[in-house]
C-alpha positions as CSV (number, residue, x, y, z in Angstrom):
1,M,7.2,33.9,-57.6
2,K,6.0,36.5,-55.1
3,T,2.7,34.6,-54.7
4,K,4.6,31.3,-53.9
5,I,6.8,33.1,-51.4
6,S,3.8,34.7,-49.8
7,L,2.0,31.4,-49.5
8,L,5.0,29.7,-48.0
9,F,5.5,32.5,-45.5
10,A,1.8,32.3,-44.6
11,A,2.1,28.5,-44.1
12,V,5.1,28.9,-41.8
13,M,3.4,31.6,-39.7
14,L,0.3,29.4,-39.4
15,S,2.3,26.5,-38.2
16,L,4.0,28.6,-35.6
17,L,0.6,29.7,-34.4
18,V,-1.0,26.2,-34.4
19,S,1.9,24.3,-33.0
20,P,1.8,25.8,-29.5
21,A,-1.9,25.1,-29.3
22,R,-1.4,21.6,-30.5
23,A,1.4,21.1,-28.0
24,A,-0.8,22.4,-25.2
25,A,-3.6,20.0,-26.3
26,Q,-1.2,17.1,-26.1
27,S,0.2,18.0,-22.7
28,L,-1.0,15.9,-19.8
29,A,0.5,18.0,-17.0
30,G,-1.9,18.6,-14.1
31,M,-4.5,16.7,-12.1
32,W,-6.8,14.1,-13.7
33,D,-10.0,12.3,-12.5
34,A,-9.4,8.7,-13.3
35,T,-11.2,5.3,-12.9
36,V,-10.2,1.6,-13.0
37,T,-12.8,-1.1,-13.4
38,V,-12.4,-4.1,-11.1
39,N,-14.3,-7.3,-10.2
40,G,-16.1,-7.4,-13.5
41,G,-17.6,-4.0,-13.5
42,L,-17.1,-2.0,-10.3
43,E,-15.6,1.5,-11.1
44,I,-13.1,2.9,-8.7
45,P,-12.6,6.7,-9.1
46,F,-9.4,8.2,-8.0
47,R,-7.1,11.2,-8.6
48,M,-3.9,11.1,-10.7
49,E,-1.3,13.8,-11.4
50,F,1.0,14.0,-14.5
51,S,4.1,16.1,-14.9
52,G,6.8,16.5,-17.6
53,A,6.4,15.5,-21.2
54,G,7.5,13.2,-23.9
55,A,10.1,10.7,-22.7
56,G,10.3,12.5,-19.4
57,I,6.6,12.3,-18.4
58,K,5.7,11.1,-14.9
59,G,2.5,9.9,-13.5
60,S,1.6,9.7,-9.8
61,F,-1.0,7.9,-7.7
62,F,-2.1,9.1,-4.3
63,N,-2.5,7.5,-0.9
64,G,-3.7,10.4,1.1
65,D,-0.8,12.8,1.2
66,E,1.6,10.1,-0.1
67,K,2.6,9.9,-3.7
68,L,3.6,6.9,-5.7
69,T,5.3,8.1,-8.9
70,S,6.1,6.1,-12.0
71,T,9.6,4.9,-12.5
72,T,9.7,5.7,-16.3
73,G,7.2,7.1,-18.7
74,R,6.6,8.1,-22.3
75,F,3.9,10.2,-24.1
76,E,4.2,10.4,-27.8
77,N,1.6,10.8,-30.6
78,G,-1.2,10.6,-28.0
79,A,0.0,7.3,-26.6
80,L,0.9,7.1,-22.9
81,V,3.0,4.4,-21.2
82,L,4.0,4.5,-17.5
83,S,5.9,1.9,-15.6
84,F,5.8,1.4,-11.9
85,D,8.7,-1.0,-11.4
86,E,8.3,-1.7,-7.7
87,L,4.7,-2.8,-8.3
88,G,5.5,-4.6,-11.5
89,T,2.8,-2.7,-13.3
90,T,2.3,-0.6,-16.4
91,L,-0.3,2.0,-17.4
92,E,-1.0,2.2,-21.1
93,A,-3.6,4.6,-22.5
94,T,-4.4,6.7,-25.6
95,L,-5.5,10.3,-25.5
96,K,-8.5,11.0,-27.7
97,D,-10.9,14.0,-27.5
98,G,-9.5,14.9,-24.1
99,T,-10.0,11.5,-22.6
100,L,-7.3,8.9,-21.7
101,V,-8.5,5.3,-22.3
102,G,-6.5,2.1,-21.8
103,Q,-5.6,-0.4,-19.2
104,Y,-3.5,-0.8,-16.0
105,A,-1.6,-4.0,-16.6
106,R,-0.8,-5.8,-13.3
107,G,2.1,-7.9,-14.5
108,T,2.2,-11.3,-12.7
109,R,-0.6,-10.3,-10.3
110,G,-3.6,-10.9,-12.6
111,N,-5.7,-9.5,-15.4
112,P,-5.4,-5.8,-16.3
113,Y,-7.9,-3.2,-15.0
114,P,-9.6,-1.1,-17.7
115,F,-8.6,2.6,-17.2
116,A,-10.0,5.9,-18.2
117,A,-9.3,9.5,-17.2
118,K,-10.4,13.1,-17.9
119,R,-8.9,16.4,-16.7
120,F,-9.8,17.3,-13.1
121,A,-13.0,19.3,-12.7
122,P,-13.9,20.8,-9.4
123,A,-17.0,19.3,-7.8
124,P,-20.2,21.3,-7.7
125,A,-21.1,23.1,-4.4
126,G,-21.8,20.6,-1.7
127,E,-25.0,19.9,0.1
128,K,-26.2,21.4,3.3
129,D,-27.0,19.7,6.6
130,I,-24.0,17.4,6.3
131,P,-23.8,14.9,9.2
132,S,-20.6,14.7,11.2
133,I,-19.0,11.2,11.2
134,A,-15.4,12.1,12.1
135,G,-13.7,10.0,14.7
136,L,-12.9,6.4,15.6
137,W,-15.5,3.7,14.9
138,T,-15.6,0.0,15.7
139,I,-16.9,-2.4,13.0
140,P,-18.0,-5.8,14.6
141,T,-17.3,-8.5,12.0
142,T,-16.1,-12.1,11.6
143,S,-13.1,-12.1,9.3
144,S,-11.4,-14.9,7.5
145,K,-8.3,-14.3,9.7
146,G,-10.3,-14.8,12.9
147,E,-10.9,-11.2,13.8
148,S,-14.0,-10.0,15.7
149,A,-13.8,-6.3,14.8
150,W,-12.1,-3.7,12.6
151,R,-11.3,-0.1,13.2
152,L,-12.7,2.7,11.0
153,I,-10.8,5.9,11.2
154,V,-12.6,9.0,9.7
155,R,-11.4,12.5,9.1
156,Q,-13.9,15.2,7.9
157,A,-13.9,18.8,6.7
158,G,-17.4,19.7,5.8
159,A,-18.6,17.5,2.9
160,E,-15.0,16.2,2.3
161,V,-14.1,13.0,4.1
162,S,-11.0,10.7,4.3
163,A,-11.2,7.3,5.9
164,S,-9.3,4.1,6.4
165,I,-10.3,0.6,7.7
166,L,-7.7,-0.9,9.9
167,R,-7.6,-4.7,10.0
168,I,-5.1,-7.0,11.6
169,D,-2.9,-7.1,8.5
170,G,-2.9,-3.3,8.0
171,D,-5.1,-0.6,6.6
172,T,-6.9,0.0,3.3
173,G,-5.0,3.1,2.5
174,A,-6.7,6.5,2.6
175,L,-10.1,6.5,0.9
176,T,-11.3,10.0,0.0
177,G,-14.6,11.3,-1.1
178,S,-17.6,13.6,-0.3
179,Y,-21.2,13.7,0.8
180,A,-24.0,13.5,-1.7
181,N,-27.6,12.2,-1.7
182,G,-27.5,11.2,1.9
183,K,-24.3,9.3,2.1
184,F,-20.5,9.7,1.9
185,V,-18.9,7.9,-1.1
186,L,-15.2,7.4,-0.9
187,S,-12.6,5.5,-3.0
188,H,-9.0,4.7,-3.3
189,F,-6.4,3.5,-5.8
190,S,-2.7,4.0,-5.4
191,G,-1.7,1.4,-8.0
192,M,-2.7,-1.2,-5.4
193,R,-5.8,-2.1,-3.2
194,P,-8.6,-0.6,-5.3
195,A,-11.6,0.1,-3.0
196,R,-14.9,1.9,-2.8
197,L,-16.7,2.7,0.4
198,E,-20.2,4.0,1.2
199,L,-20.8,5.5,4.7
200,T,-24.4,6.3,5.8
201,L,-25.2,7.7,9.2
202,N,-28.3,5.9,10.6
203,A,-31.0,7.3,12.8
204,D,-29.6,5.4,15.8
205,N,-26.2,7.1,15.2
206,T,-24.6,3.8,13.9
207,L,-22.9,4.0,10.6
208,S,-23.7,1.7,7.7
209,V,-20.5,0.6,5.9
210,V,-20.5,-0.9,2.4
211,Q,-17.2,-2.0,0.9
212,N,-17.2,-2.4,-2.8
213,T,-20.3,-4.6,-3.4
214,S,-20.2,-6.5,0.0
215,A,-23.2,-6.7,2.3
216,P,-23.4,-3.7,4.7
217,L,-21.7,-3.7,8.0
218,S,-22.6,-1.6,11.0
219,A,-20.1,0.6,12.8
220,V,-20.4,2.0,16.3
221,R,-18.5,4.9,17.9
222,A,-15.4,3.3,19.5
223,E,-16.2,4.5,23.0
224,Q,-19.8,3.3,22.7
225,A,-18.6,-0.1,21.4
226,L,-16.3,-0.4,24.4
227,A,-19.0,0.6,26.9
228,K,-21.5,-1.9,25.4
229,G,-19.0,-4.7,25.6
230,L,-18.9,-5.3,21.9
231,P,-16.1,-7.3,20.3
232,Q,-12.8,-5.3,20.0
233,P,-10.2,-5.3,17.3
234,S,-7.4,-7.8,17.7
235,D,-4.2,-6.8,19.4
236,P,-1.5,-7.1,16.7
237,S,1.2,-7.8,19.4
238,R,-0.8,-10.8,20.7
239,F,-2.4,-12.2,17.5
240,T,0.6,-14.3,16.2
241,S,3.0,-16.3,18.3
242,V,5.3,-19.4,18.1
243,K,4.7,-23.0,19.3
244,D,7.7,-23.0,21.6
245,P,9.3,-19.7,22.6
246,S,12.2,-21.6,24.2
247,E,13.4,-22.7,20.7
248,P,15.2,-20.5,18.3
249,L,13.2,-19.3,15.2
250,R,14.6,-21.3,12.3
251,F,14.8,-20.4,8.6
252,S,17.0,-21.5,5.7
253,F,16.0,-20.0,2.3
254,P,17.8,-18.7,-0.8
255,D,18.6,-15.0,-1.4
256,L,18.0,-13.5,-4.8
257,S,21.3,-14.9,-6.1
258,G,20.3,-18.4,-5.0
259,K,22.7,-18.5,-2.0
260,L,21.2,-20.3,1.0
261,V,20.9,-18.1,4.1
262,S,20.1,-19.6,7.5
263,N,19.5,-18.4,11.1
264,T,22.6,-20.3,12.1
265,D,24.9,-18.1,9.9
266,P,27.6,-16.2,11.8
267,K,26.1,-12.9,10.6
268,F,23.1,-13.3,12.9
269,Q,24.8,-14.7,16.0
270,G,24.5,-12.6,19.1
271,K,22.4,-10.0,17.2
272,V,18.9,-8.7,17.7
273,L,17.0,-9.9,14.6
274,I,13.8,-8.9,13.0
275,V,12.4,-11.6,10.8
276,A,9.9,-9.7,8.6
277,I,7.5,-11.8,6.6
278,G,6.1,-10.0,3.5
279,G,6.1,-9.7,-0.2
280,S,6.6,-7.1,-2.9
281,W,3.0,-7.6,-4.0
282,C,1.7,-6.8,-0.5
283,P,0.4,-3.2,-0.1
284,N,0.8,-3.1,3.7
285,C,4.4,-4.4,3.2
286,H,5.0,-1.2,1.2
287,D,3.8,0.7,4.2
288,E,6.1,-1.2,6.6
289,T,9.3,-1.4,4.6
290,P,10.4,2.3,4.9
291,F,10.1,1.9,8.7
292,L,12.2,-1.3,8.6
293,V,14.8,0.5,6.5
294,E,14.9,3.4,8.9
295,L,15.3,1.0,11.9
296,Y,18.1,-0.9,10.3
297,K,20.1,2.2,9.4
298,K,19.7,3.6,12.9
299,Y,20.5,0.5,14.9
300,K,22.7,-1.7,12.7
301,S,25.8,-0.4,14.4
302,R,24.4,-1.5,17.8
303,G,23.7,-5.1,16.7
304,L,20.4,-5.1,14.8
305,E,19.9,-7.3,11.8
306,V,16.8,-7.6,9.6
307,V,15.8,-10.5,7.4
308,E,12.9,-10.1,4.9
309,L,11.2,-13.4,4.0
310,S,9.6,-12.3,0.8
311,F,6.9,-14.7,-0.3
312,E,6.2,-14.2,-4.0
313,E,4.1,-15.7,-6.8
314,E,5.8,-18.3,-8.9
315,A,6.8,-16.0,-11.8
316,Q,8.7,-13.7,-9.4
317,L,10.5,-16.6,-7.7
318,K,11.8,-17.6,-11.2
319,N,12.7,-14.1,-12.2
320,P,12.4,-11.6,-9.3
321,V,12.3,-8.4,-11.4
322,R,9.7,-6.7,-9.2
323,V,11.4,-7.8,-6.0
324,K,14.7,-6.2,-7.2
325,A,12.8,-3.0,-8.1
326,F,11.1,-3.1,-4.6
327,I,14.6,-3.3,-3.0
328,K,15.9,-0.4,-5.1
329,K,12.9,1.7,-4.5
330,Y,13.1,1.6,-0.7
331,G,16.9,1.4,-0.4
332,I,16.9,-2.0,1.4
333,E,20.3,-2.9,2.6
334,Y,19.3,-5.8,4.9
335,T,19.0,-9.5,3.8
336,V,16.1,-10.4,1.5
337,L,15.2,-14.1,1.0
338,L,12.7,-15.9,-1.2
339,P,11.1,-18.8,0.7
340,G,8.3,-19.6,-1.7
341,E,4.8,-18.6,-2.6
342,P,2.3,-16.9,-0.2
343,K,0.2,-20.0,0.0
344,E,3.2,-21.9,1.4
345,L,3.6,-19.5,4.4
346,N,2.7,-22.0,7.1
347,D,4.6,-24.9,5.5
348,K,7.7,-22.8,5.3
349,M,7.3,-21.3,8.8
350,P,5.9,-24.3,10.8
351,Q,6.8,-22.7,14.2
352,G,4.3,-20.0,13.7
353,V,0.9,-20.0,15.5
354,N,-2.0,-18.1,13.9
355,L,0.4,-16.9,11.2
356,N,-1.9,-15.8,8.4
357,S,-1.1,-12.1,7.7
358,F,1.2,-10.2,5.4
359,P,3.2,-8.6,6.8
360,T,4.1,-10.2,10.2
361,S,7.3,-9.6,12.0
362,F,9.1,-11.7,14.6
363,F,11.5,-10.0,17.0
364,L,14.4,-12.2,18.2
365,G,16.7,-11.5,21.1
366,R,20.4,-12.1,20.9
367,D,19.9,-15.7,21.8
368,G,17.8,-16.3,18.6
369,R,14.5,-16.9,20.4
370,V,11.3,-15.0,19.6
371,R,10.6,-12.4,22.2
372,S,7.7,-10.7,20.5
373,A,5.6,-10.8,17.2
374,H,3.7,-8.0,15.5
375,T,1.0,-8.8,13.0
376,G,0.3,-6.4,10.1
377,F,1.4,-2.8,9.8
378,P,-0.8,0.3,9.8
379,G,0.2,2.9,7.2
380,A,0.1,6.7,7.5
381,A,-3.7,6.6,6.7
382,S,-4.2,5.1,10.2
383,G,-3.0,8.2,12.0
384,K,-2.2,7.7,15.6
385,F,-2.1,3.9,15.2
386,Y,0.7,4.3,12.6
387,T,2.7,6.6,15.0
388,E,2.0,4.4,18.0
389,T,3.1,1.2,16.2
390,K,6.4,2.7,15.2
391,E,7.0,4.0,18.7
392,E,6.2,0.6,20.3
393,I,8.4,-1.4,17.9
394,T,11.3,1.1,18.3
395,T,11.0,0.8,22.1
396,L,11.0,-3.0,21.8
397,V,14.1,-3.0,19.5
398,E,16.0,-0.7,21.9
399,R,15.1,-2.9,24.9
400,L,16.4,-6.0,23.1
401,L,19.6,-4.3,22.0
402,A,20.2,-3.2,25.6
403,E,20.2,-6.8,26.9
404,R,23.5,-8.5,27.4
405,A,24.5,-10.8,24.6
406,Q,24.0,-14.4,25.6
407,S,25.4,-17.5,24.1
408,S,23.2,-18.8,21.2
409,A,20.6,-21.3,22.2
410,G,20.9,-24.9,20.8
411,Q,20.3,-24.1,17.1
C-alpha cells in the first residue's frame, strides 16, 4: 500500500512540474516572424504579435506603428483560430515543433494565403557601408489609372528602413526591412495589401525599385526630378471631377436595411455633404474612415453630413456581414449605402469624370453642388502627406460650413 501511495504521490508531483513547462510551450504570447504566400509562390515576411491565451487570445498585424488586432480568438490543443471581422478574414494555424502552419482565409475576397510563423529571432549584426536612401523620391511610371509618377517615402535608421509608395488612390502601408547583400528588402502585411519591395542604390544615385515580381522601376530624388522636369505625381485634388459642376450630385441607393436613400432627402437639404466612395475591402478606405468619423463628430452640429457609398462584392451585397463589422469597428454614425459592386462604379456614378479610385470623396456645398473632389487617401505611413491631406480637407469643410445656406439647386 505504501508503495502505491508513493507512486501516486510521485506522479502528482511530476505532473505539477511538467504542466507549467507544457503550458509555457503552448503559449503564443510575444512577437512572431510570419509569412504569407501570395501570387502562386511569393513569400511576404511580416511581424505578428500574440497576447492572452485560450479563448482570450488575440493576434495583431502591424502597419508601421499601427496595430490591427483580431476581433475574437481561440487557441486550444495547439490549434489557433483568429477572426478579423472588419476584414472578413480568419487565420487558422496549428502549432507543431514551435512552428505555426496554416492559412489566412480571405472570406469573399479570394483564395486563402498559406501562412507560417516562428517565434521572433533578432536579426544578425548588420553590414557596414550602408548607403543612405532616406527622403522623398519620385518614381516616373505609367499607371493603369493614368498617373505619370508615384512618390516613394523612405525613413532610415542605419540598416533598418521603412518605406511607402504613395499613388493616387493612397499608399501601400508601411513596408519595413533592412539592408543585406547590397540592397534593402522590405515587406508588409497588415491583413491586407501584401507587398515585397527591393530598393537598390545605383551608381548614378537613382534607386532601383522592384515591387513583388514586377519589372524594376527607377526612382529619382524628388528635388532632382523636379529640376529635370520629370513627370510629377498627380494632384489628388484635381484628378477627379464632375461633368457639370452646376448640377447637384445625384445618388439614390439602399442602406443596409434596404431603405432607399437619396440626395433629395430632407436630411441633406441645406447641409454641407461629403459623398465618400469606398468599400470595406479597400485598404486605403480603412485609412480614410477614422478621419471621416472624426470630421463628422466634430462638425455635425454645424451642418455637416457624410454619406458613404460602399461598393462591395456580390456576396457582401447579399449579406453585408463584413460591412457591418467595418461600421462597428470604426464607430461610423453617418449614412452608409450599398450602390453595387466595384466594377459598377462609373455606371452608378455617371456624373464623375476620371472616377477610377477607391476611395474618392466629393465635397458638396449647401446647394448640393460639387465644390471639390479628393482622390485617394494617404495613410499614416505617408507622413507629411497624411497630415497635410487631413489639414486641407478640414479647412475645406470649415470653409463650406461658413458659407450661407442657399436654396437647393434644381434637384
